[in-house]
C-alpha positions as a Markdown table, in Angstrom:
| # | Residue | x | y | z |
|---|---|---|---|---|
| 1 | Unk | 0.0 | 0.0 | 0.0 |
| 2 | Unk | 1.4 | 3.4 | -1.0 |
| 3 | Unk | 0.6 | 6.2 | 1.2 |
| 4 | Unk | 0.9 | 9.7 | -0.2 |
| 5 | Unk | 2.3 | 12.5 | 1.9 |
| 6 | Unk | -1.0 | 14.4 | 1.9 |
| 7 | Unk | -2.9 | 11.3 | 3.0 |
| 8 | Unk | -0.4 | 10.6 | 5.8 |
| 9 | Unk | -0.7 | 14.2 | 7.1 |
| 10 | Unk | -4.5 | 14.1 | 7.0 |
| 11 | Unk | -4.5 | 10.7 | 8.8 |
| 12 | Unk | -2.0 | 11.9 | 11.4 |
| 13 | Unk | -3.8 | 15.1 | 12.0 |
| 14 | Unk | -7.1 | 13.3 | 12.5 |
| 15 | Unk | -5.5 | 10.8 | 14.9 |
| 16 | Unk | -4.0 | 13.6 | 17.0 |
| 17 | Unk | -7.3 | 15.6 | 17.0 |
| 18 | Unk | -9.2 | 12.5 | 18.1 |
| 19 | Unk | -6.7 | 11.9 | 20.9 |
| 20 | Unk | -6.9 | 15.5 | 22.1 |
| 21 | Unk | -10.7 | 15.7 | 22.2 |
| 22 | Unk | -11.5 | 12.1 | 23.2 |
| 23 | Unk | -13.5 | 11.8 | 26.4 |
| 24 | Unk | -11.8 | 8.5 | 27.1 |
| 25 | Unk | -8.5 | 9.1 | 29.0 |
| 26 | Unk | -5.5 | 7.5 | 27.4 |
| 27 | Unk | -3.5 | 5.6 | 30.0 |
| 28 | Unk | -0.1 | 6.9 | 30.8 |
| 29 | Unk | 2.8 | 4.7 | 29.6 |
| 30 | Unk | 5.8 | 4.3 | 31.8 |
| 31 | Unk | 8.5 | 6.5 | 30.5 |
| 32 | Unk | 12.1 | 5.3 | 31.0 |
| 33 | Unk | 14.8 | 7.8 | 30.6 |
| 34 | Unk | 12.7 | 10.8 | 31.5 |
| 35 | Unk | 12.1 | 12.4 | 34.9 |
| 36 | Unk | 14.3 | 14.1 | 37.4 |
| 37 | Unk | 18.0 | 13.4 | 37.6 |
| 38 | Unk | 19.1 | 12.3 | 41.1 |
| 39 | Unk | 22.6 | 12.6 | 42.4 |
| 40 | Unk | 24.1 | 9.6 | 44.1 |
| 41 | Unk | 24.5 | 11.5 | 47.4 |
| 42 | Unk | 20.7 | 11.9 | 47.4 |
| 43 | Unk | 19.9 | 8.2 | 47.0 |
| 44 | Unk | 18.6 | 6.6 | 50.1 |
| 45 | Unk | 17.0 | 3.3 | 51.1 |
| 46 | Unk | 13.7 | 5.2 | 51.1 |
| 47 | Unk | 14.3 | 6.1 | 47.4 |
| 48 | Unk | 14.2 | 2.4 | 46.5 |
| 49 | Unk | 12.0 | 0.6 | 49.1 |
| 50 | Unk | 8.7 | 1.5 | 47.4 |
| 51 | Unk | 10.0 | 0.2 | 44.1 |
| 52 | Unk | 10.9 | -3.4 | 45.1 |
| 53 | Unk | 9.6 | -5.8 | 42.5 |
| 54 | Unk | 9.5 | -3.1 | 39.8 |
| 55 | Unk | 11.6 | -2.6 | 36.7 |
| 56 | Unk | 14.6 | -0.2 | 36.3 |
| 57 | Unk | 16.0 | 0.3 | 32.9 |
| 58 | Unk | 19.8 | 0.7 | 32.5 |
| 59 | Unk | 21.7 | 2.2 | 29.7 |
| 60 | Unk | 24.9 | 0.4 | 28.7 |
| 61 | Unk | 28.0 | 2.1 | 27.3 |
| 62 | Unk | 27.0 | 1.1 | 23.8 |
| 63 | Unk | 23.6 | 2.9 | 24.3 |
| 64 | Unk | 21.6 | -0.3 | 24.4 |
| 65 | Unk | 19.1 | -0.8 | 27.2 |
| 66 | Unk | 18.4 | -3.6 | 29.6 |
| 67 | Unk | 15.7 | -4.0 | 32.2 |
| 68 | Unk | 16.6 | -5.1 | 35.7 |
| 69 | Unk | 14.0 | -5.9 | 38.4 |
| 70 | Unk | 14.8 | -4.6 | 41.9 |
| 71 | Unk | 14.2 | -7.7 | 44.1 |
| 72 | Unk | 15.6 | -6.5 | 47.4 |
| 73 | Unk | 16.4 | -3.3 | 49.3 |
| 74 | Unk | 18.0 | -4.0 | 52.7 |
| 75 | Unk | 19.1 | -1.7 | 55.4 |
| 76 | Unk | 22.5 | -2.8 | 56.7 |
| 77 | Unk | 23.1 | 0.1 | 59.1 |
| 78 | Unk | 23.7 | -0.7 | 62.8 |
| 79 | Unk | 22.2 | 1.4 | 65.6 |
| 80 | Unk | 24.5 | 4.2 | 66.4 |
| 81 | Unk | 25.8 | 5.4 | 69.7 |
| 82 | Unk | 26.1 | 9.1 | 69.2 |
| 83 | Unk | 27.8 | 9.6 | 72.6 |
| 84 | Unk | 30.8 | 7.7 | 71.3 |
| 85 | Unk | 31.7 | 10.5 | 68.9 |
| 86 | Unk | 32.2 | 7.9 | 66.1 |
| 87 | Unk | 30.8 | 8.9 | 62.7 |
| 88 | Unk | 27.3 | 7.6 | 61.8 |
| 89 | Unk | 27.2 | 5.4 | 58.7 |
| 90 | Unk | 24.3 | 4.7 | 56.4 |
| 91 | Unk | 24.6 | 1.3 | 54.7 |
| 92 | Unk | 22.1 | -0.4 | 52.4 |
| 93 | Unk | 22.1 | -2.9 | 49.7 |
| 94 | Unk | 20.1 | -3.2 | 46.5 |
| 95 | Unk | 19.7 | -6.5 | 44.7 |
| 96 | Unk | 18.6 | -6.5 | 41.0 |
| 97 | Unk | 18.0 | -9.4 | 38.6 |
| 98 | Unk | 17.6 | -10.0 | 34.9 |
| 99 | Unk | 17.1 | -13.1 | 32.8 |
| 100 | Unk | 20.2 | -15.4 | 32.6 |
| 101 | Unk | 20.7 | -14.8 | 28.9 |
| 102 | Unk | 21.4 | -11.0 | 29.4 |
| 103 | Unk | 24.7 | -10.6 | 31.3 |
| 104 | Unk | 25.9 | -7.2 | 32.4 |
| 105 | Unk | 29.5 | -6.6 | 33.4 |
| 106 | Unk | 30.5 | -4.8 | 36.6 |
| 107 | Unk | 30.4 | -1.1 | 35.9 |
| 108 | Unk | 28.6 | 2.2 | 36.5 |
| 109 | Unk | 25.3 | 2.5 | 34.6 |
| 110 | Unk | 22.6 | 5.1 | 34.2 |
| 111 | Unk | 19.4 | 3.7 | 35.8 |
| 112 | Unk | 16.0 | 5.1 | 35.1 |
| 113 | Unk | 12.6 | 4.5 | 36.7 |
| 114 | Unk | 9.3 | 6.0 | 35.7 |
| 115 | Unk | 8.6 | 7.2 | 39.3 |
| 116 | Unk | 11.9 | 7.8 | 40.9 |
| 117 | Unk | 13.9 | 9.4 | 38.0 |
| 118 | Unk | 17.4 | 8.9 | 36.7 |
| 119 | Unk | 20.7 | 8.2 | 38.4 |
| 120 | Unk | 24.0 | 6.5 | 37.9 |
| 121 | Unk | 25.2 | 3.8 | 40.2 |
| 122 | Unk | 27.8 | 1.1 | 40.2 |
| 123 | Unk | 26.6 | -2.6 | 40.2 |
| 124 | Unk | 28.5 | -5.8 | 40.4 |
| 125 | Unk | 27.4 | -9.3 | 39.5 |
| 126 | Unk | 26.6 | -11.6 | 42.4 |
| 127 | Unk | 27.6 | -15.2 | 42.0 |
| 128 | Unk | 24.9 | -17.7 | 42.9 |
| 129 | Unk | 23.2 | -20.9 | 42.0 |
| 130 | Unk | 20.2 | -19.4 | 40.3 |
| 131 | Unk | 20.2 | -20.6 | 36.7 |
| 132 | Unk | 17.2 | -18.5 | 35.6 |
| 133 | Unk | 18.5 | -15.1 | 36.5 |
| 134 | Unk | 21.7 | -13.1 | 36.8 |
| 135 | Unk | 21.8 | -11.0 | 40.0 |
| 136 | Unk | 23.5 | -7.7 | 40.6 |
| 137 | Unk | 24.2 | -5.7 | 43.7 |
| 138 | Unk | 24.6 | -2.0 | 44.5 |
| 139 | Unk | 26.1 | -1.3 | 47.9 |
| 140 | Unk | 25.8 | 2.1 | 49.5 |
| 141 | Unk | 28.1 | 2.9 | 52.5 |
| 142 | Unk | 28.5 | 6.6 | 53.5 |
| 143 | Unk | 28.7 | 9.0 | 56.3 |
| 144 | Unk | 25.5 | 10.8 | 57.3 |
| 145 | Unk | 25.0 | 13.9 | 59.3 |
| 146 | Unk | 24.5 | 13.6 | 63.0 |
| 147 | Unk | 21.3 | 15.2 | 64.4 |
| 148 | Unk | 21.7 | 18.1 | 66.7 |
| 149 | Unk | 19.9 | 16.4 | 69.6 |
| 150 | Unk | 22.1 | 13.3 | 69.4 |
| 151 | Unk | 19.1 | 11.1 | 69.6 |
| 152 | Unk | 19.6 | 7.4 | 69.4 |
| 153 | Unk | 16.5 | 7.1 | 67.3 |
| 154 | Unk | 17.7 | 6.2 | 63.7 |
| 155 | Unk | 14.5 | 7.9 | 62.3 |
| 156 | Unk | 16.2 | 11.2 | 62.8 |
| 157 | Unk | 18.9 | 10.5 | 60.3 |
């Protein structure tokens, strides 16, 4: 079927007009690669916890994309004794997976998620006995500010 330029433009215009004036809402599609850019220093366990069992898209160095499922977000921090004067550490782990046929080498990748935004993190393959999936871990280990009241309640961090 040959479609002339004029017919293509008329058909396209009609489709756009129908979408704009349609009383039926068009469901929003998840958009990967869009959204706010998040700096690594601003990523917390709370950034990821609501998105366990959802898909994150990564962009490889060759610009190809791969989808990883976040399967675990775990707090590894220990309760802190502020009176000791020792620095307070925030430690958490993220575990992602993808089908076994799609291996991703250890490196930093740009991640995107339709709700949380875009960020770059370092992931490393995790060796295991699962033959259906490859697993990858991102580990965060950093100093956090100490609250002024020196509360032992970790919620103040």
